C-alpha positions as CSV (number, residue, x, y, z in Angstrom):
1,M,5.7,20.4,102.2
2,N,5.4,20.5,106.0
3,R,8.3,21.3,108.3
4,R,9.1,17.7,109.0
5,G,9.2,16.9,105.3
6,F,11.4,19.9,104.6
7,V,13.9,18.9,107.3
8,L,14.0,15.3,106.0
9,A,14.5,16.4,102.4
10,A,17.2,18.9,103.5
11,T,19.0,16.3,105.5
12,A,18.9,13.8,102.7
13,A,20.3,16.4,100.2
14,T,23.1,17.3,102.6
15,A,24.0,13.7,103.0
16,S,24.0,13.2,99.3
17,M,26.3,16.2,98.8
18,R,28.6,14.9,101.5
19,G,28.7,11.5,99.7
20,L,29.5,13.2,96.4
21,R,32.3,15.2,98.1
22,A,33.6,12.1,99.7
23,G,33.6,10.3,96.4
24,A,35.5,13.1,94.8
25,Q,38.0,13.1,97.6
26,Q,38.6,9.4,97.1
27,L,40.0,9.9,93.6
28,L,43.8,9.6,93.6
29,N,45.7,12.4,92.0
30,V,48.2,11.3,89.4
31,R,50.4,13.5,87.1
32,V,51.3,11.9,83.8
33,A,53.7,13.0,81.0
34,T,53.4,11.8,77.5
35,T,54.4,12.7,73.9
36,P,51.8,14.2,71.6
37,I,51.8,11.3,69.2
38,D,49.6,8.2,68.6
39,A,51.9,5.9,70.6
40,G,51.6,8.3,73.6
41,A,47.8,8.9,73.3
42,Q,46.5,6.4,75.8
43,P,46.0,9.0,78.5
44,F,44.0,11.2,76.1
45,F,41.7,8.3,75.3
46,A,41.4,7.3,79.0
47,Q,40.6,10.9,80.0
48,S,38.0,11.4,77.2
49,M,36.3,8.1,77.8
50,G,36.2,8.3,81.6
51,F,38.4,5.3,82.1
52,F,40.6,7.1,84.6
53,R,37.7,8.3,86.7
54,S,36.2,4.8,86.7
55,A,39.5,3.5,87.9
56,G,39.5,6.0,90.8
57,L,42.0,8.4,89.3
58,N,42.1,12.2,88.8
59,V,44.8,12.5,86.1
60,T,46.6,15.6,85.0
61,I,48.3,15.1,81.6
62,T,51.3,17.0,80.4
63,T,52.7,16.7,76.9
64,I,56.5,16.7,76.5
65,S,58.1,16.4,73.1
66,N,60.9,14.0,73.9
67,G,61.7,11.0,76.0
68,S,64.7,12.4,77.8
69,A,62.7,15.3,79.1
70,I,60.0,12.9,80.3
71,A,62.6,10.8,82.1
72,A,64.0,13.9,83.8
73,A,60.5,15.0,84.9
74,V,59.7,11.6,86.4
75,A,63.1,11.3,88.1
76,S,62.7,14.8,89.7
77,G,59.2,14.2,90.8
78,A,57.7,16.8,88.6
79,V,55.4,14.1,87.2
80,D,54.5,10.7,88.6
81,I,54.2,8.5,85.5
82,G,55.8,8.9,82.1
83,Q,55.8,7.3,78.6
84,S,59.0,5.8,77.3
85,N,60.3,3.1,75.1
86,V,61.6,-0.2,76.3
87,V,65.3,0.4,75.4
88,S,65.4,3.7,77.4
89,I,64.0,1.9,80.5
90,A,66.5,-0.9,80.0
91,T,69.4,1.5,79.7
92,A,68.3,3.3,82.8
93,H,68.1,0.0,84.6
94,E,71.7,-0.8,83.6
95,R,72.8,2.5,85.0
96,G,71.1,1.9,88.3
97,I,68.3,4.4,87.8
98,P,65.3,3.0,89.6
99,F,62.8,3.2,86.7
100,G,60.3,0.4,86.0
101,L,57.4,-0.3,83.8
102,I,53.9,-0.4,85.3
103,A,51.7,-0.6,82.2
104,A,52.1,-1.6,78.5
105,G,51.9,0.8,75.6
106,N,52.7,0.6,71.9
107,L,52.7,-2.9,70.6
108,V,54.5,-3.8,67.3
109,V,52.7,-6.5,65.4
110,S,54.1,-7.8,62.1
111,R,50.6,-7.9,60.4
112,V,50.2,-4.1,60.9
113,H,53.4,-2.6,59.7
114,Q,54.0,0.7,61.5
115,A,57.4,1.4,60.0
116,A,59.4,0.4,56.9
117,A,62.7,0.9,55.2
118,I,62.1,3.0,52.1
119,V,64.2,4.2,49.1
120,P,63.5,6.5,46.2
121,N,61.8,4.9,43.3
122,G,64.8,5.2,41.0
123,S,67.3,3.8,43.6
124,P,69.4,0.7,42.7
125,I,68.8,-0.6,46.2
126,H,66.3,-3.5,46.3
127,T,67.6,-5.7,49.1
128,A,69.4,-5.5,52.4
129,K,72.6,-6.7,50.7
130,D,72.5,-3.6,48.4
131,L,73.0,-1.4,51.4
132,T,76.7,-2.2,51.7
133,G,78.5,1.0,51.8
134,K,75.3,3.0,51.8
135,T,73.8,5.4,54.3
136,L,70.6,4.4,56.2
137,A,68.8,6.9,58.4
138,V,67.1,6.1,61.7
139,N,65.5,8.5,64.1
140,G,68.2,8.0,66.7
141,L,71.4,6.0,67.1
142,G,71.1,3.3,69.8
143,T,67.3,3.3,69.5
144,I,64.9,0.4,68.8
145,P,64.7,1.5,65.1
146,H,68.5,1.4,64.9
147,V,68.6,-2.1,66.4
148,G,65.8,-3.2,64.1
149,A,67.6,-1.9,61.0
150,R,70.8,-3.6,61.9
151,A,69.1,-6.9,62.6
152,W,67.1,-6.7,59.4
153,V,70.2,-6.1,57.3
154,D,72.0,-9.1,58.9
155,Q,69.0,-11.4,58.6
156,N,68.5,-10.6,54.9
157,G,71.9,-11.1,53.2
158,G,73.6,-7.9,54.2
159,D,76.3,-6.9,56.7
160,S,75.1,-4.3,59.2
161,N,78.7,-3.4,60.0
162,A,79.1,-2.3,56.3
163,V,76.2,0.1,56.4
164,K,76.6,3.8,57.5
165,Y,73.9,4.9,59.9
166,T,72.9,8.5,60.5
167,E,70.4,10.2,62.8
168,I,67.5,12.1,61.2
169,P,64.1,12.9,62.6
170,F,61.3,11.0,61.0
171,T,59.8,14.2,59.8
172,A,62.9,15.1,57.7
173,M,63.7,11.7,56.2
174,A,61.7,12.1,53.0
175,V,63.3,15.4,52.2
176,A,66.8,13.9,52.9
177,L,66.0,11.0,50.6
178,D,64.8,13.3,47.8
179,A,67.9,15.4,48.1
180,G,70.2,12.4,47.9
181,R,71.8,13.0,51.4
182,I,70.9,9.4,52.4
183,D,70.3,6.2,50.5
184,C,67.6,4.6,52.7
185,A,65.4,5.6,55.6
186,F,63.7,3.6,58.3
187,V,60.5,5.6,58.6
188,S,57.6,5.2,61.1
189,E,54.0,6.3,60.9
190,P,52.5,8.7,60.2
191,Q,55.4,9.9,58.1
192,L,55.5,6.5,56.3
193,D,52.0,7.0,54.9
194,D,52.9,10.5,53.9
195,A,56.0,9.4,52.1
196,L,54.3,6.6,50.2
197,A,51.4,8.8,49.3
198,S,53.9,11.1,47.5
199,K,54.6,8.2,45.0
200,H,58.3,9.1,45.3
201,F,59.4,6.1,47.4
202,R,59.1,2.3,47.7
203,I,59.4,-0.1,50.5
204,I,62.3,-2.6,50.6
205,G,61.7,-4.2,53.9
206,Y,60.2,-4.1,57.4
207,P,63.1,-4.0,59.9
208,Y,61.0,-4.4,63.0
209,D,60.2,-8.0,61.9
210,A,63.9,-8.8,62.5
211,I,63.4,-8.2,66.2
212,S,60.2,-10.3,66.6
213,K,56.8,-10.7,64.9
214,E,55.4,-9.1,68.0
215,F,57.1,-7.0,70.7
216,L,56.4,-4.1,73.1
217,L,57.9,-0.9,71.8
218,G,57.0,1.3,74.8
219,G,55.1,1.6,78.0
220,W,54.4,3.6,81.1
221,F,57.0,3.9,83.9
222,T,57.6,5.5,87.2
223,T,60.3,5.2,89.9
224,A,60.4,2.4,92.4
225,V,60.1,4.9,95.3
226,W,56.9,6.4,93.9
227,A,55.4,3.0,93.1
228,K,56.1,1.7,96.6
229,A,54.5,4.9,98.2
230,N,51.5,4.8,95.9
231,P,50.6,1.2,95.2
232,E,46.8,1.9,94.8
233,A,47.6,4.6,92.1
234,V,49.9,2.2,90.3
235,R,47.3,-0.6,90.2
236,A,44.6,1.8,89.1
237,Y,46.7,3.3,86.4
238,A,47.6,-0.1,85.0
239,A,43.9,-1.1,85.1
240,A,43.0,2.1,83.2
241,M,45.6,1.4,80.6
242,R,44.4,-2.1,80.0
243,T,40.9,-0.9,79.5
244,T,42.1,1.9,77.2
245,S,44.3,-0.4,75.1
246,R,41.4,-2.7,74.4
247,W,39.0,0.2,73.6
248,A,41.5,2.0,71.4
249,N,42.4,-1.2,69.4
250,A,38.7,-1.9,68.8
251,N,37.6,1.7,68.1
252,Q,40.2,3.4,65.9
253,T,37.7,5.8,64.3
254,A,36.6,7.2,67.7
255,S,40.2,7.2,69.0
256,G,41.3,9.0,65.9
257,K,39.0,11.9,66.6
258,I,40.4,12.2,70.1
259,L,44.0,12.0,68.8
260,Q,43.3,14.7,66.3
261,S,41.6,16.9,68.8
262,E,44.3,16.6,71.4
263,T,47.4,16.6,69.3
264,G,46.5,18.2,65.9
265,I,47.6,15.1,64.1
266,V,45.4,14.7,61.0
267,V,43.9,11.2,61.1
268,T,42.1,9.9,58.0
269,P,40.5,6.5,57.3
270,Q,43.7,5.5,55.5
271,T,46.0,6.4,58.4
272,T,47.8,3.4,59.8
273,R,47.2,3.5,63.6
274,V,49.2,2.3,66.6
275,L,48.1,-0.9,68.4
276,F,48.5,-1.2,72.1
277,S,49.2,-4.1,74.4
278,D,46.7,-4.7,77.2
279,N,49.2,-6.8,79.2
280,L,52.7,-6.1,80.5
281,D,54.1,-9.4,79.3
282,P,57.9,-10.1,79.7
283,S,57.8,-12.3,76.6
284,Q,56.9,-9.2,74.6
285,I,59.8,-7.3,76.0
286,Q,62.6,-9.9,76.0
287,P,63.2,-9.8,72.2
288,V,64.0,-6.1,72.4
289,L,66.5,-6.6,75.2
290,D,68.2,-9.5,73.5
291,A,68.5,-7.7,70.2
292,S,69.7,-4.5,71.9
293,A,72.4,-6.4,73.7
294,H,73.5,-8.2,70.6
295,Y,74.1,-4.8,68.8
296,G,75.8,-3.2,71.8
297,V,73.0,-0.8,72.8
298,L,72.9,-2.7,76.2
299,K,76.0,-4.1,77.8
300,T,74.2,-7.4,78.2
301,S,70.7,-8.8,78.1
302,F,68.8,-9.6,81.3
303,P,65.4,-11.0,82.2
304,A,62.7,-8.6,81.1
305,G,61.0,-9.0,84.5
306,E,63.7,-6.9,86.0
307,I,62.3,-3.7,84.5
308,I,58.7,-4.4,85.5
309,L,57.7,-3.0,88.8
310,T,55.6,-5.4,90.9
311,L,53.8,-4.5,94.1
C-alpha cells in the first residue's frame, strides 16, 4: 500500500471508530430495579435479546426482593425505574406520592390460570360458601390476591366478611395447609404447580377471575419528576418493554432459559409461565382499582389514566 492509500485507510478507520464511540455515547443510561421472579423478568429478557440496546438504552438491572424496597429506591433516586403491582402504585397515588406507570408488565388472563385457591385433598371445603368461619391465606393483606379472594368468595355464594384472612408467603402456604394452620390458600405460580404436583391438594376456585377475565397485575413505574426530565428514556423503555412482552409471550422456552439463568428458578416444560401485556391500557387497570376500592384497600376508585405517566 502506498503512503496515500495508507493515509486514506487510517483516516477511514479513525472516522469509523469515532462513529462507534458516538453511537455508544448516544445510548441513554437507565437504572432498573426488579424482583427476581418470572413477573419481573422482562428486563432480563430485554437485556439478553438486545432489545434495550436496539431501543437506544444502556440498562443496569438491580434485583430487589420486595416491592416496598423497590419503591424506596425509585423515590430516593437510587434507581430510575422499578417494577410494582397496580395496587401499590394506586395507593401511592392516593397518598400524593408522584409515582406513575410507564410500561405494562404481568397480565392476568383467565385462560391461563396463574393462581388458584387450594385446600388439602381431605378437606370438607368444596365451595366458597364452605369458607365461612375458615382461615384463608394470602401473600399479603390489602394486596391484589387479598382483593381477588374476597371478591371470589362474595361472587360464589359465600360472605367474604365471614372468612378469616391471614398473611403467609406463597412459599410457606403448602406447609401451613399440611400442618392444619390454615384451611385454604390462594397460591400463585410457581408454588401452585409445586403444590399440585405433590398430590396433596386440590383446586376449589380461581379468585382472580372475580376481578376480571383479564387485567394488569403489575408494570414499570418511575416518578413524575424523572419522567419529565428524561422523556426519551421513558419512551425508549416503554418501546423495549412492548417488544419484550411480545417476544416473551411467543417464546416461552427461550425465555425460560433466561429466567432460570438469571434467577435460579427451575423452569420445566410443565411450568405455567407469566404472560405480559404489550400495551399500557387503562381498561386493563380499571377493574383492579374498582375492586380494591370496593374492599377498602383504596379509599375510592378513580380513572386508571391518573396513574399512567404521559409525556
